[in-house]
C-alpha positions as CSV (number, residue, x, y, z in Angstrom):
1,M,24.5,-22.3,35.5
2,R,22.2,-20.6,32.9
3,I,25.2,-20.1,30.6
4,L,26.1,-23.8,30.9
5,V,22.5,-24.9,30.3
6,T,22.3,-22.6,27.3
7,L,25.5,-24.0,25.9
8,L,24.3,-27.5,26.4
9,V,21.0,-26.8,24.6
10,L,23.0,-25.2,21.7
11,V,25.2,-28.3,21.5
12,V,22.2,-30.7,21.5
13,A,20.4,-28.5,18.9
14,G,23.6,-28.5,16.8
15,I,23.8,-32.3,16.9
16,G,20.1,-32.6,15.9
17,G,20.6,-30.1,13.1
18,W,23.7,-31.9,11.9
19,Q,21.8,-35.2,11.8
20,L,19.2,-33.7,9.5
21,L,21.8,-32.6,7.0
22,P,22.7,-35.1,4.3
23,S,26.2,-36.3,4.5
24,Q,28.6,-36.6,1.5
25,D,27.8,-40.3,1.4
26,D,24.1,-39.5,1.3
27,K,24.7,-37.0,-1.5
28,N,26.1,-39.7,-3.7
29,R,23.6,-42.4,-2.6
30,T,20.9,-43.3,-5.2
31,I,17.2,-42.7,-4.5
32,T,15.0,-45.4,-6.1
33,V,11.6,-44.3,-7.5
34,G,9.0,-46.8,-8.6
35,T,6.1,-46.1,-11.0
36,T,3.6,-47.9,-13.3
37,D,3.9,-45.1,-15.9
38,A,5.5,-46.3,-19.1
39,V,7.9,-44.5,-21.5
40,T,6.7,-44.6,-25.0
41,S,9.9,-43.0,-26.5
42,L,13.1,-41.4,-25.4
43,D,12.7,-38.9,-28.3
44,P,10.6,-35.8,-27.5
45,A,9.1,-35.8,-31.0
46,G,7.7,-39.3,-30.5
47,A,5.9,-39.2,-27.1
48,Y,2.9,-37.4,-25.6
49,D,2.3,-39.3,-22.3
50,A,2.9,-38.8,-18.6
51,G,5.6,-41.5,-18.3
52,S,7.8,-40.1,-21.1
53,W,7.4,-36.5,-20.2
54,A,8.3,-37.3,-16.5
55,L,11.6,-38.5,-17.8
56,F,12.0,-35.6,-20.3
57,S,11.6,-32.9,-17.6
58,N,14.7,-34.3,-16.0
59,V,17.0,-35.0,-18.9
60,F,16.0,-32.2,-21.3
61,Q,15.6,-28.5,-20.8
62,T,12.8,-26.3,-22.1
63,L,13.0,-22.5,-22.6
64,L,10.6,-22.1,-19.7
65,T,9.5,-24.2,-16.8
66,F,7.1,-24.2,-13.9
67,E,7.9,-23.6,-10.3
68,P,6.1,-25.9,-7.8
69,G,2.5,-24.8,-7.7
70,G,3.1,-22.1,-10.3
71,V,0.7,-21.2,-13.0
72,Q,3.0,-18.9,-15.0
73,P,6.2,-20.3,-16.5
74,V,9.6,-19.0,-15.5
75,P,12.9,-18.9,-17.6
76,D,15.0,-22.1,-17.7
77,A,17.1,-22.4,-20.8
78,A,16.0,-18.9,-21.7
79,K,17.0,-15.7,-20.0
80,S,13.7,-14.1,-20.9
81,C,10.7,-14.7,-23.2
82,T,8.0,-12.2,-24.3
83,F,5.4,-11.5,-26.9
84,E,6.5,-8.7,-29.2
85,G,4.1,-6.0,-30.5
86,G,0.4,-6.5,-30.3
87,G,-1.7,-9.5,-31.3
88,L,0.0,-12.3,-29.4
89,K,1.5,-13.7,-32.7
90,T,5.2,-13.1,-32.3
91,Y,7.0,-14.7,-29.3
92,R,10.7,-14.0,-28.8
93,C,13.1,-15.6,-26.4
94,T,16.7,-14.7,-25.4
95,L,18.7,-17.8,-24.5
96,R,21.3,-18.3,-21.7
97,D,24.8,-18.4,-23.2
98,D,26.3,-20.9,-20.7
99,I,24.4,-24.1,-21.6
100,T,26.3,-27.0,-23.1
101,F,25.3,-30.4,-24.5
102,P,27.1,-33.5,-23.3
103,S,29.2,-33.3,-26.5
104,G,30.7,-30.0,-25.2
105,R,28.9,-27.9,-27.9
106,K,27.0,-24.9,-26.8
107,L,23.2,-24.8,-27.0
108,T,22.1,-22.1,-29.5
109,A,19.0,-20.7,-31.0
110,A,19.6,-23.0,-34.0
111,D,19.0,-26.0,-31.7
112,V,15.7,-24.5,-30.4
113,K,14.5,-23.9,-33.9
114,Y,15.5,-27.4,-35.0
115,S,13.7,-29.0,-32.0
116,F,10.4,-27.3,-32.6
117,E,10.4,-27.7,-36.3
118,R,11.4,-31.4,-35.9
119,V,8.4,-32.1,-33.7
120,K,6.0,-30.6,-36.3
121,R,7.9,-32.2,-39.3
122,I,7.9,-35.8,-37.9
123,N,4.3,-35.4,-36.7
124,S,4.3,-38.8,-34.9
125,D,0.9,-40.4,-34.4
126,V,1.7,-40.6,-30.7
127,G,3.8,-37.4,-30.5
128,P,3.0,-33.9,-29.3
129,A,2.8,-32.0,-32.7
130,S,-0.8,-31.1,-32.1
131,L,0.3,-28.8,-29.2
132,F,2.0,-26.6,-31.8
133,S,-1.0,-26.2,-34.1
134,T,-0.7,-22.4,-33.9
135,L,3.0,-22.4,-34.6
136,G,3.7,-21.1,-38.1
137,S,7.4,-20.9,-38.2
138,V,10.6,-20.4,-36.1
139,T,13.6,-18.2,-36.8
140,A,17.0,-18.2,-35.2
141,D,17.8,-14.5,-35.3
142,S,21.2,-14.9,-33.6
143,A,23.0,-17.5,-31.5
144,T,21.0,-16.5,-28.5
145,T,17.7,-15.2,-30.0
146,V,14.8,-17.3,-31.3
147,T,11.5,-16.0,-32.5
148,F,8.2,-18.0,-32.9
149,H,5.8,-16.8,-35.5
150,L,2.2,-17.9,-34.7
151,S,-0.5,-18.4,-37.3
152,S,-3.2,-17.0,-34.8
153,P,-3.1,-15.2,-31.5
154,D,-2.2,-17.7,-28.7
155,A,-1.7,-16.5,-25.2
156,T,-1.2,-20.1,-24.1
157,F,1.9,-20.6,-26.3
158,P,4.4,-19.8,-23.4
159,L,2.7,-22.6,-21.4
160,K,3.2,-25.0,-24.3
161,V,6.9,-24.1,-24.6
162,A,7.3,-25.2,-21.0
163,T,6.0,-28.7,-21.7
164,G,7.8,-31.9,-22.7
165,A,6.9,-31.0,-26.3
166,G,9.3,-28.0,-26.0
167,S,12.3,-30.2,-25.0
168,I,15.5,-28.9,-26.7
169,V,17.6,-31.6,-28.4
170,D,21.1,-31.4,-29.9
171,K,20.6,-30.8,-33.6
172,D,23.7,-32.8,-34.3
173,A,22.5,-35.9,-32.5
174,Y,18.8,-36.2,-33.6
175,P,17.7,-37.0,-37.2
176,A,15.6,-34.2,-38.8
177,R,12.9,-36.4,-40.3
178,A,12.7,-39.5,-38.2
179,L,12.7,-40.5,-34.5
180,R,16.0,-41.3,-32.9
181,T,16.4,-45.0,-32.1
182,G,18.5,-46.6,-29.3
183,D,18.7,-46.0,-25.6
184,G,20.6,-42.7,-25.6
185,V,19.6,-39.1,-24.8
186,D,21.4,-35.9,-25.5
187,G,19.9,-33.1,-23.5
188,T,20.9,-30.4,-21.1
189,G,18.6,-31.1,-18.2
190,P,19.6,-31.5,-14.5
191,Y,20.3,-35.2,-15.1
192,T,22.0,-37.4,-17.7
193,L,20.6,-40.8,-18.6
194,T,23.4,-43.2,-17.9
195,S,21.5,-46.4,-18.4
196,Y,18.1,-47.4,-19.8
197,T,16.3,-50.7,-20.1
198,K,12.8,-50.3,-21.6
199,D,10.0,-51.1,-19.2
200,R,12.4,-51.8,-16.4
201,K,14.6,-48.9,-15.4
202,A,16.3,-45.5,-16.1
203,V,19.4,-44.6,-14.2
204,L,20.0,-40.9,-13.8
205,A,23.1,-39.0,-12.7
206,P,23.3,-35.3,-11.9
207,Y,24.6,-33.4,-15.0
208,A,27.7,-31.5,-13.9
209,K,27.4,-29.0,-16.7
210,Y,23.8,-28.1,-16.0
211,A,22.9,-24.4,-16.2
212,G,19.4,-23.1,-15.8
213,Y,16.5,-22.3,-13.5
214,L,17.7,-24.7,-10.7
215,G,20.3,-23.6,-8.2
216,E,21.7,-27.2,-8.1
217,T,20.9,-30.6,-9.4
218,G,19.6,-33.4,-7.2
219,R,20.7,-36.8,-5.9
220,P,21.4,-39.8,-8.2
221,I,18.1,-41.4,-9.2
222,E,17.0,-44.8,-10.4
223,L,13.5,-44.9,-11.9
224,R,12.0,-48.4,-11.9
225,Y,9.1,-49.2,-14.1
226,Y,6.5,-51.8,-13.1
227,A,4.0,-53.5,-15.3
228,D,1.1,-53.0,-12.9
229,S,0.2,-51.5,-9.5
230,G,0.4,-54.8,-7.8
231,Q,4.1,-55.2,-8.8
232,L,4.7,-51.7,-7.5
233,Q,3.0,-52.5,-4.2
234,N,5.1,-55.6,-3.9
235,A,8.3,-53.6,-4.5
236,W,7.3,-51.0,-1.9
237,R,6.4,-53.6,0.7
238,H,9.7,-55.3,0.2
239,K,11.6,-52.0,0.4
240,Q,12.9,-52.3,-3.1
241,V,12.0,-48.6,-3.8
242,D,12.4,-45.5,-1.7
243,V,9.6,-43.6,-3.3
244,A,6.4,-45.0,-4.9
245,T,4.1,-42.8,-7.2
246,R,1.7,-43.2,-10.0
247,T,0.4,-45.5,-9.0
248,L,-0.2,-47.9,-6.1
249,P,-3.4,-50.0,-6.0
250,P,-6.5,-48.0,-4.9
251,Q,-7.0,-50.1,-1.7
252,V,-3.4,-49.5,-0.7
253,L,-3.8,-45.7,-1.3
254,S,-7.0,-45.6,0.7
255,E,-5.3,-47.2,3.7
256,L,-2.2,-44.9,3.7
257,N,-1.6,-43.4,7.2
258,P,0.2,-40.0,7.2
259,S,0.9,-40.6,11.0
260,D,2.9,-43.8,10.3
261,P,6.5,-42.9,11.4
262,T,8.0,-45.4,8.9
263,Q,6.9,-43.5,5.8
264,R,6.1,-40.1,4.4
265,V,2.7,-39.7,2.7
266,T,1.7,-36.8,0.4
267,E,-1.9,-36.5,-0.7
268,S,-2.8,-33.5,-2.8
269,D,-5.4,-32.3,-5.3
270,S,-4.6,-33.0,-8.9
271,S,-5.9,-31.9,-12.3
272,E,-5.4,-35.4,-13.7
273,T,-8.6,-36.7,-15.2
274,R,-9.8,-39.9,-16.9
275,N,-12.4,-40.0,-19.7
276,L,-14.1,-42.7,-21.7
277,Y,-13.3,-41.7,-25.3
278,L,-15.8,-42.7,-28.0
279,N,-15.1,-43.3,-31.7
280,T,-17.4,-41.0,-33.7
281,R,-16.2,-42.2,-37.1
282,S,-18.9,-43.4,-39.6
283,A,-17.8,-47.0,-39.4
284,S,-18.1,-47.1,-35.6
285,P,-21.2,-48.5,-33.9
286,L,-21.0,-45.3,-31.7
287,H,-21.1,-43.0,-34.7
288,D,-24.6,-41.7,-33.9
289,A,-24.6,-39.0,-31.1
290,R,-27.8,-40.5,-29.8
291,V,-26.1,-43.8,-29.1
292,R,-23.3,-41.9,-27.2
293,R,-25.9,-39.9,-25.2
294,A,-27.6,-43.2,-24.3
295,M,-24.2,-44.4,-22.8
296,A,-23.9,-41.1,-20.9
297,W,-27.3,-41.9,-19.2
298,L,-26.0,-45.3,-17.9
299,V,-22.5,-44.4,-16.4
300,N,-22.5,-44.2,-12.6
301,R,-19.3,-42.4,-11.6
302,E,-20.0,-42.6,-7.8
303,E,-20.1,-46.4,-8.0
304,L,-16.9,-46.4,-10.1
305,A,-15.1,-44.2,-7.6
306,A,-16.3,-46.2,-4.6
307,K,-16.1,-49.8,-5.9
308,V,-13.0,-49.6,-8.1
309,Y,-11.0,-46.8,-6.6
310,D,-11.9,-46.9,-2.9
311,G,-12.6,-43.2,-2.8
312,T,-9.1,-42.2,-4.0
313,V,-10.6,-40.4,-7.0
314,D,-13.5,-38.0,-7.3
315,P,-16.4,-38.3,-9.8
316,L,-16.0,-35.9,-12.7
317,Y,-18.9,-34.4,-14.6
318,S,-17.2,-32.3,-17.3
319,L,-14.3,-32.0,-19.6
320,I,-12.4,-29.5,-17.4
321,P,-11.6,-30.6,-13.8
322,T,-12.3,-28.7,-10.6
323,G,-9.6,-26.1,-9.7
324,I,-9.2,-25.1,-13.4
325,I,-10.7,-21.9,-14.9
326,G,-14.0,-22.6,-16.6
327,H,-14.9,-25.8,-14.9
328,T,-18.6,-26.7,-15.0
329,T,-20.8,-29.8,-14.3
330,S,-22.2,-30.0,-17.8
331,F,-22.6,-33.8,-17.8
332,F,-24.4,-33.7,-14.4
333,D,-26.7,-31.0,-15.7
334,T,-27.5,-33.0,-18.8
335,Y,-27.5,-36.5,-17.4
336,P,-28.2,-36.0,-13.6
337,T,-29.0,-39.6,-12.7
338,Q,-28.6,-43.1,-14.3
339,N,-31.7,-43.6,-16.5
340,A,-32.1,-46.7,-18.6
341,K,-35.5,-45.5,-19.9
342,K,-34.1,-42.4,-21.4
343,A,-31.2,-44.4,-22.8
344,R,-33.6,-46.8,-24.5
345,E,-35.6,-43.9,-26.0
346,L,-32.5,-42.5,-27.6
347,L,-31.5,-45.8,-29.0
348,T,-35.0,-46.3,-30.4
349,Q,-34.8,-42.8,-32.1
350,A,-31.4,-43.8,-33.6
351,G,-33.0,-46.9,-35.1
352,V,-30.2,-49.2,-34.0
353,S,-30.5,-52.9,-33.2
354,L,-30.3,-53.9,-29.6
355,P,-28.0,-54.6,-27.9
356,V,-25.5,-52.2,-29.5
357,R,-22.2,-54.1,-29.6
358,F,-18.9,-52.4,-29.3
359,T,-15.3,-52.9,-28.0
360,L,-13.9,-51.2,-24.9
361,G,-10.1,-51.0,-24.7
362,Y,-7.8,-50.2,-21.9
363,G,-4.0,-50.1,-21.3
364,K,-2.7,-53.1,-19.3
365,G,-0.9,-52.3,-16.2
366,R,-2.1,-48.7,-16.1
367,G,-3.6,-48.5,-12.6
368,A,-7.0,-50.2,-12.2
369,G,-7.8,-50.3,-15.9
370,A,-9.0,-53.9,-15.9
371,E,-11.3,-53.5,-12.9
372,E,-12.6,-50.2,-14.2
373,S,-13.5,-51.6,-17.6
374,A,-15.3,-54.5,-15.9
375,E,-17.4,-52.1,-13.9
376,L,-18.2,-49.9,-16.9
377,K,-19.2,-53.1,-18.9
378,Q,-21.6,-54.0,-16.1
379,Q,-23.1,-50.5,-15.9
380,L,-23.5,-50.2,-19.7
381,E,-25.0,-53.7,-20.2
382,K,-27.8,-53.1,-17.6
383,G,-31.2,-53.4,-19.3
384,G,-29.7,-55.2,-22.3
385,L,-29.1,-52.0,-24.3
386,F,-25.4,-52.6,-24.9
387,K,-23.0,-55.6,-25.3
388,V,-19.5,-54.6,-24.4
389,D,-16.4,-56.6,-25.5
390,V,-13.5,-55.6,-23.1
391,Q,-10.0,-55.9,-24.4
392,G,-6.7,-55.0,-22.7
393,Y,-3.6,-54.0,-24.7
394,E,0.1,-53.4,-23.9
395,W,0.6,-49.7,-23.5
396,T,2.4,-48.8,-26.7
397,D,0.0,-51.0,-28.7
398,F,-2.9,-49.4,-26.9
399,Q,-1.7,-45.9,-27.9
400,K,-1.3,-46.9,-31.6
401,R,-4.7,-48.5,-31.7
402,W,-6.6,-45.4,-30.4
403,A,-4.5,-43.2,-32.7
404,A,-5.5,-45.3,-35.7
405,G,-9.2,-45.4,-34.6
406,K,-9.1,-49.2,-34.2
407,M,-11.3,-49.3,-31.0
408,D,-14.8,-48.2,-30.5
409,A,-14.2,-46.9,-26.9
410,W,-11.2,-46.6,-24.7
411,A,-10.5,-45.2,-21.2
412,V,-7.4,-43.1,-20.8
413,G,-6.1,-40.8,-18.1
414,W,-5.1,-37.3,-19.0
415,V,-2.4,-35.4,-17.0
416,A,-2.6,-31.7,-17.6
417,D,0.3,-30.5,-19.8
418,Y,0.1,-27.1,-18.1
419,P,-2.2,-25.4,-15.6
420,D,-4.7,-23.9,-18.0
421,P,-8.1,-25.1,-19.4
422,D,-6.6,-25.0,-22.9
423,T,-4.8,-28.3,-22.2
424,F,-8.3,-29.9,-22.0
425,G,-9.5,-28.3,-25.2
426,S,-7.8,-28.9,-28.5
427,P,-5.9,-32.0,-27.4
428,L,-9.1,-33.8,-26.3
429,V,-12.0,-32.4,-28.4
430,G,-10.5,-30.2,-31.1
431,T,-10.5,-31.4,-34.7
432,G,-7.6,-33.8,-35.2
433,S,-7.3,-34.2,-31.4
434,T,-4.6,-36.3,-29.7
435,M,-7.3,-38.8,-28.6
436,S,-8.2,-39.4,-32.2
437,T,-12.0,-39.9,-31.6
438,G,-12.8,-38.5,-35.1
439,Y,-14.8,-35.8,-33.5
440,S,-15.0,-32.5,-35.3
441,N,-17.3,-29.6,-34.4
442,K,-16.6,-26.2,-36.0
443,A,-18.2,-24.4,-33.2
444,V,-15.9,-26.1,-30.6
445,D,-12.9,-25.3,-32.8
446,A,-13.9,-21.7,-33.1
447,L,-14.3,-21.4,-29.3
448,I,-10.9,-23.0,-28.7
449,T,-9.3,-20.5,-31.1
450,D,-11.2,-17.6,-29.5
451,S,-10.1,-18.6,-26.0
452,Q,-6.5,-18.5,-26.9
453,Q,-6.5,-14.7,-27.6
454,Y,-7.0,-13.7,-24.0
455,A,-3.8,-13.0,-22.0
456,D,-6.0,-12.7,-19.0
457,R,-7.1,-16.3,-18.9
458,S,-10.1,-15.6,-16.7
459,R,-11.7,-14.0,-19.8
460,A,-11.6,-17.3,-21.6
461,S,-13.9,-19.0,-19.0
462,N,-17.1,-18.3,-21.1
463,D,-15.6,-20.0,-24.1
464,F,-14.7,-23.1,-22.1
465,R,-18.2,-23.2,-20.5
466,A,-19.7,-23.2,-24.0
467,I,-17.2,-25.9,-25.1
468,Q,-18.2,-28.1,-22.2
469,G,-21.9,-27.6,-23.1
470,D,-21.3,-28.8,-26.7
471,V,-19.2,-31.8,-25.5
472,A,-22.1,-32.9,-23.2
473,A,-24.5,-32.7,-26.1
474,D,-22.2,-34.4,-28.7
475,V,-20.5,-36.9,-26.2
476,P,-17.2,-37.6,-28.0
477,L,-16.1,-38.6,-24.5
478,I,-17.7,-39.3,-21.1
479,P,-15.8,-37.8,-18.1
480,L,-15.2,-40.4,-15.4
481,W,-13.1,-39.1,-12.5
482,Q,-10.5,-36.7,-11.2
483,R,-7.5,-38.2,-9.4
484,K,-5.9,-37.2,-6.2
485,E,-2.1,-37.2,-6.2
486,Y,-0.3,-39.6,-3.9
487,V,3.4,-39.9,-3.3
488,V,4.7,-42.2,-0.6
489,S,8.4,-42.4,0.5
490,T,10.5,-43.9,3.3
491,E,11.0,-41.8,6.4
492,D,14.5,-40.8,5.3
493,V,13.5,-39.3,1.9
494,G,12.1,-35.8,1.7
495,G,10.8,-33.7,-1.1
496,G,8.0,-36.0,-2.3
497,Q,5.5,-33.2,-1.9
498,Y,7.2,-31.3,-4.8
499,L,7.5,-34.3,-7.1
500,S,4.3,-33.7,-9.1
501,D,1.7,-30.9,-8.9
502,G,-0.3,-30.8,-12.0
503,T,2.1,-28.6,-14.0
504,G,3.4,-31.5,-16.0
505,V,6.9,-31.3,-14.4
506,F,8.3,-34.4,-12.5
507,R,10.8,-32.9,-10.1
508,L,13.2,-35.8,-9.2
509,W,15.8,-33.2,-8.3
510,R,13.7,-32.2,-5.2
511,L,14.1,-35.7,-3.7
512,Q,16.6,-35.6,-0.9
513,W,18.0,-37.9,1.8
514,I,17.2,-36.6,5.3
């Protein structure tokens, strides 16, 4: 009898296990993912934003990549990479020899050299060239060996290589001095882009010739892009997408129930931040640092997080978020409570006419940008010290406007390029920063450069604490909040917990039918 019962249990367990394994039909069935992120460009030289890089990490390869939750990059298109000699100025990679482009041609060191030099040469105003500020030159020493020669020691260079900026393109398919046009992509990532309609969808098929870090490619994917979070919510509610991420409306996120058997909910900490960037150029009404400090005295992050975001974000008081080396609370230390009296005193010292009038821009459809801007306007206009003109812009136009310095203030989210405080340094507050505030502080630049010399990144924490102190005094930006990461999927889709984790990699290949 015990033998029969045991056999029966084994049979039942076997049936249950078999039901959890995806069938061949499921393997070929498309998983649909919805997002409000936008793709600026299909060309890695022309995009430096979360939506574009999410796509790049699936259709292109980089020499290195990040494992889920990892802080150190691991080889992908490379077999190995290492600094040569002392000084952290020579970085050499040996490539795999089994990677081929869709054309059938093998990927070589010449393609890597071409890809990095092309990003710097094109230097798009919305591209990632600023990430390679320490890159002096690149040499292809052989078909499988490439060497990066840095202008100054940079322990963070391997992290930058692993980002979307390091995407390797086919040198025969991308122009050397201009961005590629059209809707095609020629990369060697785990997916090929079979169809693309801007602002609507990207259809991805597993790349049969893929060779790299992953053991296998994932399921077919259709990425659907929605103009705003309300449209994404509607698509989720009507079961038009299997996965929804970045981002549903705050009130929907706050009501998600992990115990709901009809869906899978992943909530995790994130290093994504949002700042109010301020134009410091001489023609801007916010040119005087005292005016910007006055603004810092008026912003109430707790109200912003509670009223606009329903507690789905945490108030942020410094440039570097919690969980990252060097984090401080410099803005709380300097501006501990909202104080209109201190703000008025600063404006009086600056000798400006009241109210100070300026424009505040935001990207339409990017989360709760409109509601957030309305709340900031209300906070800043208390006491009659400021008069804020709020303007919303289509995402690509919005990017170009802040790059050209055509707005006085603008609120933008920042997704960490890699898990290191350096990603919050030069791109945000260094001279010639990606956020194009016009801010330049030689002391901050020197601290950023100094921080890059430490292979042991904990040794850079003092530099970043000093940077955050300077930023709180100069106020080229005002930190607003730090986001929590949410991914929601139907009950029959797994892997959502690996989709995004603050390393800048969007792992569509981890999504599976259950």
